[in-house]
Rosetta silent file (secondary structure, phi, psi, omega in degrees, C-alpha in Angstrom):
SEQUENCE: XXXXXXXXXXXXXXXXXXXXXXXXXXXXXXXXXXXXXXXXXXXXXXXXXXXXXXXXXXXXXXXXXXXXXXXXXXXXXXXXXXXXXXXXXXXXXXXXXXXXXXXXXXXXXXXXXXXXXXXXXXXXXXXXXXXXXXXXXXXXXXXXXXXXXXXXXXXXXXXXXXXXXXXXXXXXXXXXXXXXXXXXXXXXXXXXXXXXXXXXXXXX
SCORE:     score description
SCORE:     0.000 S_00000001
   1 L     0.000  -44.555  179.937    4.657   11.474    3.120 S_00000001
   2 L  -116.124   17.081  176.290    2.396   13.069    0.547 S_00000001
   3 H   -59.699  -36.585 -178.993   -0.554   10.657    0.907 S_00000001
   4 H   -67.157  -43.870  177.412   -2.706   13.108    2.703 S_00000001
   5 H   -61.338  -43.480 -176.991   -2.270   15.735   -0.008 S_00000001
   6 H   -64.389  -40.929  178.523   -2.876   13.216   -2.752 S_00000001
   7 H   -61.345  -40.964  179.141   -6.056   11.907   -0.975 S_00000001
   8 H   -58.813  -40.318 -174.928   -7.398   15.441   -0.647 S_00000001
   9 H   -75.066  -31.013 -175.708   -6.980   15.957   -4.391 S_00000001
  10 H   -98.386   -8.609 -174.171   -8.527   12.708   -5.527 S_00000001
  11 H   -58.675  -45.386 -176.796  -11.323   12.428   -2.880 S_00000001
  12 H   -65.189  -34.000 -179.981  -14.044   14.213   -4.838 S_00000001
  13 H   -70.353  -48.437 -178.482  -13.484   12.069   -7.957 S_00000001
  14 H   -57.656  -42.884 -179.729  -13.302    8.810   -5.794 S_00000001
  15 H   -61.035  -42.108  177.833  -16.529    9.838   -3.984 S_00000001
  16 H   -66.216  -41.418  172.716  -18.331   10.343   -7.176 S_00000001
  17 H   -60.524  -44.224  176.714  -17.194    6.900   -8.559 S_00000001
  18 H   -56.160  -41.256 -179.499  -18.126    5.342   -5.206 S_00000001
  19 H   -66.808  -39.573  174.452  -21.678    6.723   -5.287 S_00000001
  20 H   -62.347  -41.441  171.846  -22.139    5.094   -8.781 S_00000001
  21 H   -60.853  -42.624  178.465  -20.866    1.795   -7.466 S_00000001
  22 H   -65.746  -34.524 -178.853  -23.127    1.881   -4.444 S_00000001
  23 H   -67.801  -30.249  175.153  -26.143    2.690   -6.632 S_00000001
  24 L   -81.872   -3.187  175.529  -25.249   -0.460   -8.601 S_00000001
  25 L    86.379   17.119  176.833  -25.172   -2.541   -5.402 S_00000001
  26 L   -74.494  139.935  178.299  -21.379   -2.996   -5.400 S_00000001
  27 L  -105.989  153.308 -179.669  -19.969   -3.655   -1.917 S_00000001
  28 H   -58.948  -35.044 -176.330  -16.566   -2.461   -0.613 S_00000001
  29 H   -68.320  -36.481 -178.446  -15.249   -6.040   -0.012 S_00000001
  30 H   -67.825  -37.927  178.604  -15.939   -6.780   -3.733 S_00000001
  31 H   -66.469  -39.447  179.653  -13.970   -3.762   -4.807 S_00000001
  32 H   -64.961  -46.022 -179.675  -11.070   -4.816   -2.560 S_00000001
  33 H   -65.744  -35.957 -179.845  -10.979   -8.309   -4.039 S_00000001
  34 H   -68.147  -41.499  179.056  -11.274   -6.974   -7.579 S_00000001
  35 H   -64.002  -43.743 -177.032   -8.362   -4.483   -7.046 S_00000001
  36 H   -59.426  -50.423 -178.768   -6.209   -7.249   -5.491 S_00000001
  37 H   -56.362  -47.946 -179.687   -6.944   -9.538   -8.553 S_00000001
  38 H   -63.832  -37.612  175.856   -6.072   -6.768  -10.993 S_00000001
  39 H   -58.506  -48.006 -177.622   -2.908   -6.013   -8.985 S_00000001
  40 H   -69.006  -27.062  173.503   -1.741   -9.649   -9.184 S_00000001
  41 H   -66.432  -36.204  178.734   -2.443   -9.589  -12.924 S_00000001
  42 H   -64.709  -44.377  176.946   -0.194   -6.661  -13.142 S_00000001
  43 H   -63.247  -35.485  179.269    2.546   -8.484  -11.254 S_00000001
  44 H   -67.542  -35.195  175.527    2.126  -11.434  -13.616 S_00000001
  45 H   -64.090  -38.048  173.552    2.598   -9.134  -16.613 S_00000001
  46 H   -59.901  -49.924 -175.243    5.868   -7.900  -14.999 S_00000001
  47 H   -66.018  -24.665  172.010    7.090  -11.309  -14.505 S_00000001
  48 L   -85.378    8.625  173.045    6.350  -12.011  -18.129 S_00000001
  49 L    71.819   36.875  173.302    8.458   -9.036  -19.160 S_00000001
  50 L  -123.258   63.576 -170.773    5.454   -6.892  -20.030 S_00000001
  51 H   -62.037  -29.976 -179.393    6.100   -3.983  -17.621 S_00000001
  52 H   -71.372  -39.473  173.241    3.882   -1.292  -19.336 S_00000001
  53 H   -60.877  -42.942 -178.234    0.847   -3.687  -19.201 S_00000001
  54 H   -63.045  -36.492  178.194    1.737   -4.354  -15.613 S_00000001
  55 H   -58.958  -49.962 -176.547    1.835   -0.587  -14.914 S_00000001
  56 H   -57.949  -38.930 -176.619   -1.628   -0.068  -16.405 S_00000001
  57 H   -74.640  -34.971  176.960   -3.015   -2.885  -14.222 S_00000001
  58 H   -61.243  -46.824  178.239   -1.171   -1.526  -11.161 S_00000001
  59 H   -61.837  -36.189  177.416   -2.735    1.870  -11.604 S_00000001
  60 H   -67.590  -39.817  176.638   -6.135    0.302  -11.992 S_00000001
  61 H   -59.842  -43.107 -176.686   -5.523   -1.778   -8.881 S_00000001
  62 H   -72.898  -27.504  172.339   -4.605    1.283   -6.837 S_00000001
  63 H   -58.053  -51.397 -176.778   -7.729    3.061   -8.072 S_00000001
  64 H   -60.275  -40.665 -177.741   -9.761    0.166   -6.694 S_00000001
  65 H   -57.239  -37.820  176.591   -7.796    0.441   -3.485 S_00000001
  66 H   -77.002  -34.751 -175.808   -8.951    4.043   -2.997 S_00000001
  67 H   -69.377  -32.477 -178.884  -12.554    3.152   -4.031 S_00000001
  68 H   -59.189  -42.032  174.405  -13.105    0.476   -1.532 S_00000001
  69 H   -64.177  -33.412  178.578  -12.791    2.852    1.393 S_00000001
  70 H   -69.148  -41.121  176.923  -14.962    5.367   -0.387 S_00000001
  71 H   -65.048  -43.571 -179.998  -17.647    2.725   -0.964 S_00000001
  72 H   -56.989  -44.035 -172.974  -17.346    1.615    2.724 S_00000001
  73 H   -73.285  -17.560  176.352  -17.867    5.096    4.012 S_00000001
  74 H   -87.066  -11.660  178.967  -20.950    5.507    1.901 S_00000001
  75 L  -120.710  -99.523  175.087  -22.479    2.305    3.264 S_00000001
  76 L  -147.658  107.216  178.412  -21.072    0.796    6.442 S_00000001
  77 L   -63.597  142.766 -175.619  -17.492    0.372    7.296 S_00000001
  78 L  -128.216  160.058  175.314  -16.578   -2.878    8.994 S_00000001
  79 H   -67.013  -32.693  174.154  -13.734   -4.312   10.820 S_00000001
  80 H   -60.617  -42.297 -179.797  -13.635   -7.206    8.241 S_00000001
  81 H   -66.260  -42.554  173.132  -13.304   -4.651    5.531 S_00000001
  82 H   -57.758  -41.847 -178.704  -10.420   -2.864    7.239 S_00000001
  83 H   -70.883  -36.464  176.014   -8.619   -6.221    7.768 S_00000001
  84 H   -66.851  -41.897 -175.756   -9.150   -7.287    4.182 S_00000001
  85 H   -59.238  -53.827 -176.165   -8.042   -3.985    2.846 S_00000001
  86 H   -73.251  -33.084  177.078   -4.630   -3.857    4.673 S_00000001
  87 H   -63.095  -47.584  176.962   -3.982   -7.547    4.193 S_00000001
  88 H   -71.379  -31.229  171.206   -4.475   -7.523    0.451 S_00000001
  89 H   -52.749  -53.911  179.939   -2.549   -4.284    0.213 S_00000001
  90 H   -66.703  -29.349  175.048    0.524   -5.822    1.725 S_00000001
  91 H   -71.105  -36.776  177.916    0.293   -8.965   -0.454 S_00000001
  92 H   -68.353  -45.174 -179.365    0.049   -6.784   -3.540 S_00000001
  93 H   -55.607  -35.226 -174.355    3.017   -4.630   -2.494 S_00000001
  94 H   -77.554  -32.138 -172.328    5.101   -7.742   -1.986 S_00000001
  95 H   -64.092  -32.249 -174.737    4.010   -9.188   -5.391 S_00000001
  96 H   -72.774  -49.146  169.772    5.702   -6.482   -7.417 S_00000001
  97 H   -49.843  -43.983 -176.169    9.414   -6.983   -6.263 S_00000001
  98 H   -64.052  -33.820  179.841    8.807  -10.669   -6.606 S_00000001
  99 H   -70.472  -35.092  174.376    7.612  -10.241  -10.107 S_00000001
 100 H   -70.776  -33.273  169.918   10.700   -8.219  -11.156 S_00000001
 101 H   -60.026  -42.580  177.362   12.788  -10.905   -9.663 S_00000001
 102 H   -67.775  -32.677 -178.700   11.015  -13.621  -11.698 S_00000001
 103 H   -61.555  -42.877 -173.139   11.344  -11.411  -14.824 S_00000001
 104 L  -153.284   82.410 -172.201   15.160  -11.349  -14.641 S_00000001
 105 H   -60.313  -41.642 -171.978   16.539  -13.323  -11.657 S_00000001
 106 H   -68.496  -31.842  178.921   20.280  -12.739  -12.245 S_00000001
 107 H   -88.242  -27.718 -169.255   19.783   -8.899  -12.326 S_00000001
 108 H  -114.243  -16.349 -167.146   16.942   -8.348   -9.981 S_00000001
 109 H   -63.066  -43.278 -175.374   16.644  -11.188   -7.403 S_00000001
 110 H   -66.038  -44.493  175.476   19.065   -9.784   -4.835 S_00000001
 111 H   -59.808  -41.884  176.466   17.593   -6.200   -4.955 S_00000001
 112 H   -62.339  -37.178 -175.423   14.056   -7.687   -4.782 S_00000001
 113 H   -70.137  -39.373  179.461   14.992   -9.657   -1.723 S_00000001
 114 H   -61.164  -46.851  179.415   16.458   -6.544   -0.043 S_00000001
 115 H   -64.166  -39.481  176.072   13.258   -4.548   -0.860 S_00000001
 116 H   -62.827  -38.255  171.919   11.003   -7.340    0.437 S_00000001
 117 H   -61.590  -40.642 -179.550   12.911   -7.408    3.699 S_00000001
 118 H   -70.346  -30.838  178.781   12.521   -3.654    3.987 S_00000001
 119 H   -68.134  -38.195  175.732    8.710   -4.014    3.327 S_00000001
 120 H   -61.417  -38.103  178.392    8.562   -6.519    6.199 S_00000001
 121 H   -64.035  -47.315 -175.866   10.230   -3.922    8.472 S_00000001
 122 H   -72.601  -42.178 -179.552    7.832   -1.122    7.481 S_00000001
 123 H   -61.922  -47.339 -176.347    4.768   -3.413    7.457 S_00000001
 124 H   -64.554  -38.579  175.691    5.409   -5.031   10.727 S_00000001
 125 H   -64.005  -36.982 -179.886    6.229   -1.704   12.500 S_00000001
 126 H   -66.480  -44.416  176.000    3.092   -0.222   11.021 S_00000001
 127 H   -71.000  -38.319  175.542    0.891   -3.074   12.287 S_00000001
 128 H   -62.653  -40.355  175.870    2.477   -3.393   15.624 S_00000001
 129 H   -61.011  -40.986 -174.843    1.898    0.337   16.251 S_00000001
 130 H   -69.322  -36.606  177.551   -1.680    0.082   15.168 S_00000001
 131 H   -62.245  -48.216 -172.809   -2.392   -2.907   17.462 S_00000001
 132 H   -74.154  -36.599  176.137   -0.961   -1.124   20.592 S_00000001
 133 H   -62.355  -40.659  179.988   -2.595    2.258   19.591 S_00000001
 134 H   -68.559  -35.975 -179.313   -6.013    0.560   19.499 S_00000001
 135 H   -63.747  -30.107 -177.662   -5.289   -1.050   22.872 S_00000001
 136 H   -94.644   -5.564  178.825   -4.624    2.382   24.346 S_00000001
 137 L    81.821   23.937  179.816   -7.503    4.112   22.550 S_00000001
 138 L   -79.807  146.217  172.792   -5.262    6.343   20.359 S_00000001
 139 L  -122.262  142.291 -179.281   -6.714    7.924   17.297 S_00000001
 140 L   -82.489  115.146  177.757   -4.910    9.150   14.169 S_00000001
 141 L   -77.705  -23.145 -177.474   -5.637   12.758   13.622 S_00000001
 142 L   -80.300  -27.838 -176.501   -3.797   12.808   10.312 S_00000001
 143 L  -130.065   60.284 -171.409   -5.824    9.791    8.925 S_00000001
 144 L   -68.533  -14.856 -175.423   -9.197    9.789   10.789 S_00000001
 145 L   -90.865   -0.090 -176.320  -11.071    7.901    8.076 S_00000001
 146 L   -82.860  154.846 -175.085   -8.850    4.787    8.241 S_00000001
 147 L   -79.408  -10.692  178.063   -9.989    1.626    9.748 S_00000001
 148 L  -148.741  162.087 -176.475   -6.967    1.321   11.983 S_00000001
 149 L   -56.795  120.691 -177.435   -4.336    3.673   13.402 S_00000001
 150 L  -103.102  105.686  176.990   -2.366    4.810   10.338 S_00000001
 151 L   -92.981  119.611 -175.134    1.144    5.764   11.167 S_00000001
 152 L   -78.686 -174.098  179.960    2.823    7.604    8.316 S_00000001
 153 L   178.903 -174.258 -179.303    6.384    7.770    7.127 S_00000001
 154 L   -65.769  -31.709 -176.219    8.730    8.554    4.193 S_00000001
 155 L  -117.019   82.766  169.306    7.388    5.473    2.267 S_00000001
 156 L   -94.807 -164.529 -174.796    3.743    5.453    2.223 S_00000001
 157 H   -62.567  -36.039 -175.321    1.405    4.272   -0.403 S_00000001
 158 H   -70.799  -34.020 -178.615    1.948    7.217   -2.780 S_00000001
 159 H   -77.894  -33.080 -177.385    5.774    6.950   -2.697 S_00000001
 160 H   -69.816  -40.332  172.799    5.560    3.183   -3.115 S_00000001
 161 H   -58.481  -46.595  177.871    3.315    3.548   -6.140 S_00000001
 162 H   -61.170  -41.870  176.652    5.635    6.172   -7.673 S_00000001
 163 H   -58.110  -51.971  179.169    8.521    3.773   -7.226 S_00000001
 164 H   -55.274  -40.256 -177.842    6.643    0.932   -8.898 S_00000001
 165 H   -66.042  -42.838  178.868    5.751    3.269  -11.778 S_00000001
 166 H   -64.636  -36.260  175.982    9.413    4.118  -12.297 S_00000001
 167 H   -59.121  -45.260 -175.447   10.357    0.389  -12.153 S_00000001
 168 H   -69.534  -37.482 -175.457    7.790   -0.362  -14.837 S_00000001
 169 H   -72.081  -36.688  176.739    8.799    2.547  -16.997 S_00000001
 170 L  -129.822   73.580 -173.348   12.590    1.673  -16.702 S_00000001
 171 H   -60.724  -28.568  178.288   12.724   -2.011  -15.809 S_00000001
 172 H   -59.318  -27.011 -179.238   16.502   -2.069  -16.549 S_00000001
 173 H   -96.326   16.208 -177.368   16.921    0.301  -13.498 S_00000001
 174 H   -57.376  -45.283 -172.428   15.023   -1.980  -11.086 S_00000001
 175 H   -63.514  -50.238 -178.887   17.947   -2.910   -8.942 S_00000001
 176 H   -66.512  -37.999  177.121   19.100    0.650   -8.053 S_00000001
 177 H   -61.652  -41.574 -175.365   15.503    1.857   -7.622 S_00000001
 178 H   -68.759  -42.212 -179.842   14.707   -1.098   -5.391 S_00000001
 179 H   -69.683  -38.532 -179.957   17.872   -0.599   -3.232 S_00000001
 180 H   -64.671  -42.141  176.217   17.206    3.173   -3.042 S_00000001
 181 H   -65.090  -40.508  179.946   13.601    2.570   -1.923 S_00000001
 182 H   -60.055  -45.031 -178.539   14.684   -0.062    0.553 S_00000001
 183 H   -63.855  -34.485  171.658   16.988    2.548    2.169 S_00000001
 184 H   -66.966  -40.452  173.466   14.024    4.925    2.458 S_00000001
 185 H   -54.297  -46.751  179.726   12.015    2.132    3.986 S_00000001
 186 H   -58.656  -36.690  175.832   14.792    1.758    6.502 S_00000001
 187 H   -70.446  -33.453  176.668   14.525    5.469    7.501 S_00000001
 188 H   -67.674  -39.218  175.893   10.752    5.008    7.845 S_00000001
 189 H   -60.228  -44.085  176.864   11.346    1.979   10.087 S_00000001
 190 H   -61.240  -52.654  177.776   13.713    3.884   12.291 S_00000001
 191 H   -54.663  -36.030 -174.623   11.186    6.769   12.601 S_00000001
 192 H   -84.333  -24.243  173.021    8.330    4.409   13.501 S_00000001
 193 H   -65.592  -44.001  175.277   10.555    2.582   16.075 S_00000001
 194 H   -63.049  -35.601  178.865   11.202    5.919   17.694 S_00000001
 195 H   -68.655  -39.688  178.084    7.546    6.842   17.559 S_00000001
 196 H   -66.783  -39.324  179.721    6.637    3.537   19.143 S_00000001
 197 H   -64.836  -36.015  178.996    9.289    3.868   21.842 S_00000001
 198 H   -78.739  -40.934 -174.902    8.094    7.306   22.765 S_00000001
 199 H   -70.815  -31.598 -172.721    4.342    6.621   22.433 S_00000001
 200 L  -112.230   12.557 -177.935    4.442    3.359   24.451 S_00000001
 201 L   -70.306  -28.995 -173.802    7.195    4.086   26.918 S_00000001
 202 L  -113.111  128.573 -178.202    4.809    5.010   29.732 S_00000001
 203 L   -69.018  132.793 -178.760    2.176    2.444   30.720 S_00000001
 204 L   -75.167    0.000    0.000   -1.328    3.721   30.322 S_00000001
């Protein structure tokens, strides 16, 4: 929902960091894998009931997630890079609710399961729309720099990160935060279903 505004604000800083990485010979795929590894380390810290350490690593991971695209645009974006980026992102997002469930199963497991189910809904609708949009040659005007058609919603990367931050700062409130965010994901899913229904209702 506010990803475009956030990206516009941080783009100059990311570009400067990316230029430094390119001068050092760092490739976009390497940044993607490093960010994913740091994100999983953050999830491990949460599972070990170290949420503040987990938060620091999550923020570092999301910085890398922004940097890989910036590095790719300064070199040569590839389909492999776009595939790797979105796949690792979804795996990272799933790891955080799972980590909270492992940290306190009695209190968190059910809410984590609901949130993971909601993530499946938003993720599958996002990818299904992207596949069919590519087949029809549709282009996203809102996110022209993305490697695939990026269909927005109430719960984009920025909102998800904000929710994860609140969970790490107030781990005792994980269950209500997870259920509330799952409800927002449900609204996003409904909006994407409507968008797909309208966009693909007429055969090209």
